[in-house]
N, C-alpha and C positions, 0 to 999 in steps of 0.2 A: 271464391278461394279457388286457388290453383291446386293442380294435382300435387306439387312439390310441397305446398303449405299443408296439404292433407297428410302427406307422408311424413313430414318433418316436425310439423308443429302440432302439439296436443291441443285439443280444444278444451276450453274450460268446463269443468265438470262440477256436479253438485258436491257439496261438502262431505267428506268421508267421516263417518262415525268414529268416535274415540271411545277409549276405555278409562276407567279410573284404575290405577295400579297401586301396589304397595312397596314397601321397602323391600320385601322378599323378592318382588320382581326385578328390582334394581340389582340386588345381589345375585340373583340368577342371571341377568344378562352379563354382569361381569364375569361370572364363571364359565358361562358359555362363550364368552370373548377369549377368556384363558384357554379354553379348549380348543377354539379356531386357531389361537396362535400357535399352540402346540403342533397343530396339523398343518398349518401354513404360515410359518413364523414372519416372514415380512423384515425381520431386523434389518439384514443387509440392503434391502431396499431403502429403508427410512435413512440408514446410515449414509446411502449413496446420494440421497436427496439432500440431507440435513447438513452434513459437513462441509459440502462445497459453499452453501449458503452462510454458515457460520464463518468459514475462511474468508470469504468476501467482506463480510461485516468487520472481522478483525483487522484486515488489510486496511480497510477504510478508516478505521479508527486510528491506526498507526500513523496514517498520513494526514488526518484532519482531527484536531483536538475539539473543533466545534460540534463534531457529531457525537462526543461522549455523552452528553446528557439523554441522547437517544438510544443508548443501549438498551435500558430496561424497555421503554415503551416498543421498541422494534421486536424484542424477543418476546414480549408479552403479547404484542399485536399479531405475531404469527399464529397464535392459537385461533384468532378470529378466523383465519383462513383454512383451520384444521378440517371442518366438514366438508370442504370442497376436495382437498387432497385425500381424504378418507374414503371417497366414492368408489376407489378400486377395492378397497377393504369390504365395503358394503355388498359389492358384486360377488366377491369369493364368498362371503358368509351366505349370501343367497343362494348361491349355486351349491354350497354344502348342504344347506338346509333342504334344498329340493332333491338331493341325490344325483346332481349333476356333476360333470367333470368340472374340476376348480383349480386348473393349473394357473400358473402366473401369467400365461399369455392371456388370461381373462380379465386381468387387472384393468386394463384400459378399455374393455368392452364398453363401459358406459359412455365413453367419449366417442365411440364409433357407431353406436346405435342410436334409436330414438330418444334415448335420454340426453343426447348431447345438447339439444336445444335448451331444455328446462334446466339442465345443469349449468349451462353458460350464463343464462338469466340470474339463476341464484347465486352463482359464484361473482357475477358482476355486483350483486348486492353486498355480499361480503367484503368485496374489494373496496366499495365505497364506505362502508361501516370502518374497515381498516384505516382508510386515509382520514375518515373523520377523526378517529381515535388518536393518530399521530398530529393532527391540528390540534386538539384539545390539550394532549400532552405537551405540546410545544407552547401552547399559550399559557399553560400551567407554569412551564419552566420561566418563561419570559417574565411573569407576574412574581416570581419568587426569587430565584437565583440569577435570571437573566442579566441583570444589571452588573453581576460580578463575572469575572472571567478566570477561572481557575485554570492553572497550567497542568495539563496532563490528568489521567485518570484519578492519580492519588489526591490531587488538589480538589476535583470535582467530589469524590467520596468523603473528604474531609469536611468541607462546607455542608454537603448534603446531611450529615449526621451530627455535627457539632455546632449547627447555627439554628436559631429560630426559624429563619426562612426556609432552611433545608426541611425541617420537620413539617412546616406547612406544605410544602412542595409533596413530601411522602404522603401526607393525609390526604391531600386533595387529588393526588395522582391516584391513590388506592381508590378512593371513592368513585372517581371517574371510570377507573378501570373496572370496578365491580358493576357499573351501569352499562357498560359496553359488553361485558361477559354475559349479563342478564339479557341483554338485547339479542347477542348472538345465539345464546341457548334457546331463546323464545322462537327465533325464526328458523333455527336449522336443525333442531334436534330430531324432528320428524321430515322436514321437507326434503332434505337431501336423500336420505335413504328411500323415502316415498317414491322420488322420480326415478331412482335406480330400479326400484321394485315394480313401478307402475308407469312406464314412460308416456302413457296416454293422459297422465294427470298434469295440467298446466302448472307452472310456477306458483301462480296466485292462490290456487286452490290448496297447492302443498303448504305454502306459508300459513294460509288461514287454518289449515288443519292443525299445524304444529303449534300455532298460538292457542288453538282451543285445547290441544292436549296439555299445555303447560298451564293454562287456567284452570283446568280441571284437576290437575295434579301439582299445586304448587309447591307442597311441602316435599313431596317425593323428588321431584324434579330440581328443587333447591338443593336437596341433599345430593342429587346426581351432579349437580354443577360444583358443589364443594369437593366431592371425590375426585372430580376431574382435575380440579385446581390442585389439590393435594397430590395426586399421583403425577401431574406435571411438575411439581416442584421437585419431588422425589426423583423423577427422571432426569431432571436437569443435573443432578449430583451423581457421580462426578463428571465434569467435562461433558455433560449432555448425553453420555453414553446410555444412561438408563432410559431414555427417549425412544431407542431402537426398540425396546419391549413396550414402553408404555403407550406410544402412538398406535402401534397395530392393534394391541389389546382393546384399547378404548374405541378404536375404529369398528372392529368386530362387535365389541359389547352394545355400542350405539345401534347396530343393526338390530340385535336381538332386543333391545328396548324398544325399538320401533314397533317390532312385532307384537309387542304386548300392549302398547299405546293405542294402535290403529286397528280398526276392523278391516281385515284386508279382503 
């Protein structure tokens, strides 16, 4: 092993012990996430990242009707990448918890320090999960409404909600989306905050710890996933403005949930 590998790449470690938590721990994590948001809001940062992306998607849809069926899968799929984007919020929450300076210049610290390699590996996994979701969503569309060619957004929405094939697409799409949401939560709820907190932990160990934490707390973390989904839906109304609050709060709250799930 070279010196650079010793410095930049964490060695695989023994599994970290996890705890059983309760619904009160989940509520506490959300409460602490709200306190962190009030101290370090982050809403302008989210808007600066989110709205150019949404503007790009809107422009693409205007010029290409064939992309219309991908609207929902794209927007829903972005949440798969959320844990990676939230790494900066984990770092801010970690520094505040430790009583360290926590200005916004620390937001990108995980990308500059020893966490960058495990974060890159974990993010690559989420990117593959995102593209797998898009492929599955595309196949569901082709198997249901793909033979029809609605003109514009109105035509697609009309066939989606007024035809049997449209409702089959809705049901199958939501079931597939649920499966990908569970997979994302399982591999990421602990792994991303863990490598920010403990850069010496390798990605495999972090994912194994995350899977074990979910296995030991299926009910609580299922409720956590439902809360995330509900808050994201509320945050999308109106015009996605609420996400400027919801995304930072969830980022901070996920950090605090991690501190209850893992023996640090």
